[in-house]
N, CA, C and O of each residue as an XYZ file, in Angstrom:
344
protein
N       7.926      7.366     -7.847
C       7.248      6.173     -8.564
C       6.433      6.591     -9.559
O       6.349      5.786    -10.487
N       5.744      7.685     -9.681
C       4.940      8.181    -10.796
C       5.573      7.982    -12.056
O       5.028      7.324    -12.942
N       6.953      8.635    -12.220
C       7.495      8.822    -13.280
C       8.029      7.461    -13.785
O       8.486      7.481    -14.928
N       8.044      6.416    -13.198
C       8.584      5.107    -13.612
C       7.276      4.246    -13.842
O       7.449      3.089    -14.224
N       6.182      4.631    -13.676
C       5.048      3.997    -14.063
C       4.346      3.574    -15.416
O       3.638      4.447    -15.920
N       4.424      2.544    -15.980
C       4.108      1.967    -17.219
C       2.657      2.008    -17.553
O       1.798      1.924    -16.675
N       2.399      2.129    -18.732
C       0.878      2.224    -18.932
C       0.072      0.853    -18.592
O      -1.064      0.823    -18.120
N       0.845     -0.238    -18.907
C       0.191     -1.470    -18.323
C      -0.077     -1.863    -16.943
O      -0.784     -2.808    -16.595
N       0.698     -0.865    -16.020
C       0.713     -0.993    -14.576
C      -0.693     -0.203    -14.108
O      -1.254     -0.523    -13.060
N      -1.143      0.719    -14.863
C      -2.079      1.784    -14.219
C      -3.523      1.161    -14.000
O      -4.237      1.698    -13.154
N      -3.987      0.099    -14.681
C      -5.082     -0.558    -14.466
C      -5.010     -1.248    -13.010
O      -6.037     -1.228    -12.330
N      -3.938     -1.811    -12.539
C      -3.596     -2.495    -11.330
C      -3.602     -1.316    -10.151
O      -4.219     -1.450     -9.094
N      -2.893     -0.252    -10.466
C      -2.882      0.766     -9.584
C      -4.306      1.244     -8.958
O      -4.566      1.423     -7.768
N      -5.120      1.395    -10.038
C      -6.677      2.060     -9.741
C      -7.137      1.057     -9.155
O      -7.845      1.411     -8.213
N      -7.051     -0.334     -9.298
C      -7.777     -1.693     -8.801
C      -7.323     -1.563     -7.366
O      -8.151     -1.551     -6.455
N      -5.999     -1.465     -7.143
C      -5.413     -1.521     -5.960
C      -5.850     -0.321     -4.908
O      -5.868     -0.513     -3.692
N      -6.156      0.778     -5.444
C      -6.503      1.880     -4.662
C      -8.023      1.674     -4.165
O      -8.361      2.078     -3.053
N      -8.862      1.076     -4.974
C     -10.086      0.695     -4.786
C     -10.045     -0.247     -3.568
O     -10.770     -0.097     -2.585
N      -9.022     -1.354     -3.734
C      -9.068     -2.387     -2.681
C      -8.721     -1.663     -1.429
O      -9.411     -1.759     -0.415
N      -7.710     -0.981     -1.502
C      -7.120     -0.410     -0.172
C      -8.249      0.677      0.625
O      -8.342      0.757      1.850
N      -9.027      1.439     -0.311
C     -10.140      2.022      0.172
C     -11.205      1.225      0.935
O     -11.742      1.607      1.975
N     -11.431      0.143      0.335
C     -12.631     -0.669      0.649
C     -12.087     -1.299      1.909
O     -12.920     -1.521      2.788
N     -10.957     -1.591      2.122
C     -10.227     -2.221      3.317
C     -10.376     -1.330      4.369
O     -10.719     -1.773      5.465
N     -10.142      0.034      4.189
C     -10.175      1.142      5.141
C     -11.816      1.200      5.718
O     -12.151      1.230      6.902
N     -12.619      1.206      4.654
C     -14.114      1.233      5.162
C     -14.407      0.157      6.124
O     -14.940      0.390      7.209
N     -14.022     -1.154      5.687
C     -14.390     -2.258      6.449
C     -13.841     -2.300      7.927
O     -14.372     -2.952      8.826
N     -12.716     -1.526      8.065
C     -12.090     -1.298      9.535
C     -13.047     -0.462     10.499
O     -13.259     -0.655     11.696
N     -13.648      0.670      9.529
C     -14.801      1.399     10.563
C     -15.669      1.972      9.485
O     -15.239      2.804      8.686
N     -16.790      1.555      9.476
C     -17.663      1.615      8.466
C     -18.351      2.958      8.679
O     -19.000      3.381      7.722
N     -18.309      3.688      9.782
C     -18.867      4.971     10.146
C     -17.776      6.070      9.800
O     -18.040      7.248     10.039
N     -16.614      5.730      9.269
C     -15.758      6.808      9.143
C     -15.922      7.498      7.746
O     -15.595      6.967      6.684
N     -16.490      8.798      7.882
C     -16.797      9.413      6.602
C     -15.565      9.825      5.643
O     -15.781      9.965      4.439
N     -14.298     10.015      6.164
C     -13.228      9.924      5.386
C     -12.831      8.783      4.695
O     -12.257      8.929      3.615
N     -13.048      7.641      5.154
C     -12.726      6.338      4.371
C     -13.912      6.222      3.375
O     -13.743      5.597      2.328
N     -15.031      6.767      3.644
C     -16.149      6.587      2.401
C     -15.778      7.528      1.179
O     -15.803      7.218     -0.012
N     -15.438      8.709      1.724
C     -15.045      9.721      0.720
C     -13.888      9.225     -0.060
O     -13.968      9.226     -1.289
N     -12.819      8.803      0.536
C     -11.760      8.210     -0.148
C     -12.089      7.021     -1.178
O     -11.537      6.880     -2.269
N     -12.981      6.279     -0.696
C     -13.502      5.071     -1.676
C     -14.188      5.708     -2.905
O     -13.965      5.351     -4.062
N     -14.974      6.605     -2.573
C     -15.691      7.558     -3.649
C     -14.735      7.825     -4.622
O     -14.772      7.351     -5.757
N     -13.813      8.634     -4.163
C     -12.742      9.375     -4.942
C     -12.050      8.166     -5.845
O     -11.853      8.308     -7.052
N     -11.726      7.034     -5.160
C     -10.951      5.990     -5.994
C     -11.889      5.580     -7.176
O     -11.440      5.398     -8.308
N     -13.144      5.450     -6.878
C     -14.236      5.026     -7.801
C     -14.056      6.020     -9.017
O     -13.730      5.668    -10.151
N     -14.349      7.466     -8.566
C     -14.443      8.622     -9.411
C     -13.250      8.480    -10.460
O     -13.464      8.413    -11.670
N     -11.877      8.437     -9.850
C     -10.777      8.445    -10.584
C     -10.778      7.292    -11.633
O     -10.574      7.563    -12.816
N     -10.967      6.208    -11.290
C     -11.101      4.974    -12.090
C     -11.999      5.208    -13.185
O     -11.603      4.760    -14.262
N     -13.209      5.849    -13.184
C     -14.104      6.167    -13.968
C     -13.364      7.095    -15.140
O     -13.270      6.761    -16.322
N     -12.835      8.395    -14.528
C     -12.223      9.280    -15.585
C     -10.860      9.022    -16.103
O     -10.419      9.600    -17.096
N     -10.266      8.234    -15.486
C      -8.717      8.076    -15.909
C      -8.642      6.694    -16.480
O      -7.659      6.569    -17.211
N      -9.372      5.630    -16.374
C      -9.236      4.415    -17.002
C     -10.206      3.741    -17.601
O      -9.963      3.068    -18.603
N     -11.468      3.831    -17.059
C     -12.545      2.775    -17.711
C     -13.568      3.144    -18.285
O     -13.962      2.466    -19.234
N     -14.347      4.398    -17.861
C     -15.359      5.023    -18.580
C     -16.590      3.888    -18.214
O     -17.589      3.823    -18.930
N     -16.471      3.308    -17.433
C     -17.761      2.343    -17.024
C     -18.540      2.988    -15.915
O     -18.010      3.377    -14.874
N     -19.959      3.094    -16.210
C     -20.705      3.859    -15.304
C     -20.963      3.108    -13.777
O     -21.516      3.669    -12.830
N     -20.499      1.891    -13.771
C     -20.496      1.355    -12.385
C     -19.731      1.919    -11.592
O     -20.055      1.893    -10.404
N     -18.600      2.538    -11.947
C     -17.757      3.194    -11.030
C     -18.415      4.623    -10.551
O     -18.210      5.034     -9.409
N     -19.112      5.261    -11.369
C     -19.860      6.348    -10.977
C     -21.173      5.920     -9.963
O     -21.484      6.618     -8.999
N     -21.642      5.104    -10.203
C     -22.691      4.439     -9.160
C     -22.136      4.181     -7.803
O     -22.706      4.576     -6.786
N     -20.812      3.393     -7.793
C     -20.054      3.103     -6.599
C     -19.696      4.368     -5.995
O     -19.893      4.498     -4.787
N     -19.159      5.392     -6.716
C     -18.636      6.690     -6.091
C     -19.807      7.356     -5.461
O     -19.615      7.861     -4.355
N     -21.114      7.446     -6.050
C     -22.275      7.959     -5.462
C     -22.722      7.493     -4.247
O     -23.152      8.239     -3.368
N     -22.623      5.989     -4.129
C     -23.096      5.200     -2.988
C     -22.057      5.648     -1.850
O     -22.472      5.974     -0.738
N     -20.721      5.652     -2.160
C     -19.700      5.941     -1.074
C     -19.930      7.218     -0.601
O     -20.128      7.379      0.604
N     -19.934      8.356     -1.540
C     -20.134      9.708     -1.050
C     -21.449      9.713     -0.216
O     -21.350     10.247      0.889
N     -22.669      9.203     -0.563
C     -23.743      8.818      0.299
C     -23.415      8.626      1.692
O     -23.900      9.372      2.542
N     -22.599      7.647      2.004
C     -22.253      7.056      3.098
C     -21.353      8.167      3.862
O     -21.655      8.540      4.995
N     -20.353      8.615      3.240
C     -19.639      9.684      3.804
C     -20.475     10.965      4.211
O     -20.201     11.655      5.193
N     -21.498     11.197      3.366
C     -22.268     12.378      4.069
C     -23.290     12.071      5.087
O     -23.687     13.033      5.745
N     -23.791     10.906      5.340
C     -24.523     10.426      6.320
C     -23.691     10.286      7.548
O     -24.294     10.221      8.619
N     -22.339     10.230      7.544
C     -21.743      9.919      8.747
C     -20.691     11.179      9.186
O     -20.087     11.147     10.258
N     -20.569     12.169      8.324
C     -19.810     13.264      8.446
C     -20.373     14.234      9.845
O     -21.509     14.206     10.317
N     -19.406     14.929     10.237
C     -19.713     15.715     11.422
C     -20.256     17.105     10.861
O     -19.570     17.800     10.112
N     -21.480     17.444     11.258
C     -22.164     18.369     10.531
C     -21.444     19.917     10.928
O     -21.722     20.975     10.363
N     -20.515     19.749     11.977
C     -19.794     21.103     12.218
C     -18.644     21.235     11.300
O     -18.080     22.328     11.259
N     -18.171     20.151     10.470
C     -16.966     20.053      9.876
C     -17.448     19.441      8.340
O     -16.928     18.439      7.848
N     -18.265     20.035      7.846
C     -18.518     19.411      6.258
C     -17.377     19.298      5.502
O     -16.402     19.966      5.846
N     -17.306     18.564      4.516
C     -16.271     18.390      3.343
C     -16.873     18.977      2.173
O     -17.831     18.433      1.624
N     -16.336     20.130      1.730
C     -17.021     20.658      0.509
C     -16.573     19.946     -0.693
O     -17.242     19.960     -1.727
N     -15.348     19.263     -0.571
C     -14.896     18.466     -1.708
C     -15.780     17.465     -1.963
O     -15.900     17.134     -3.143
N     -16.578     16.773     -0.948
C     -17.396     15.696     -1.172
C     -18.602     16.253     -2.007
O     -18.990     15.658     -3.012
N     -19.130     17.304     -1.604
C     -20.342     17.873     -2.566
C     -19.845     18.248     -3.887
O     -20.654     18.081     -4.799
N     -18.670     18.729     -4.207
C     -18.219     19.120     -5.371
C     -17.928     17.962     -6.290
O     -18.122     17.970     -7.506
N     -17.361     16.797     -5.460
C     -17.319     15.589     -6.629
C     -18.727     15.015     -6.741
O     -18.862     14.545     -7.871
N     -19.818     14.872     -6.008
C     -21.000     14.761     -6.190
C     -21.554     15.292     -7.439
O     -22.017     14.647     -8.380
N     -21.440     16.560     -7.311
C     -21.938     17.629     -8.384
C     -21.202     17.083     -9.713
O     -21.815     17.102    -10.781
N     -19.918     16.611     -9.636
C     -19.232     16.418    -10.914
C     -20.039     15.135    -11.515
O     -20.399     15.172    -12.692
N     -20.323     13.996    -10.695
C     -21.047     12.954    -11.113
C     -22.361     13.212    -11.743
O     -23.051     12.273    -12.138
């Protein structure tokens, strides 16, 4: 699918990824992976498409929720790396 992607379709794909991740969070608001994925969707949208700082704020909020709900025995190092990138 990636090779058939047209430039005009990209904003819709980023928007859809945020909608799907938001939907996953709404199913279980204590799932740290859903929050992490939502944060990644916003971070990706910022770097690849829009350069709007709101996406960075949303990503930080999602990462904070992920961190609050993660199992301390199984931390997600990518979560902290992505927070540091922001």
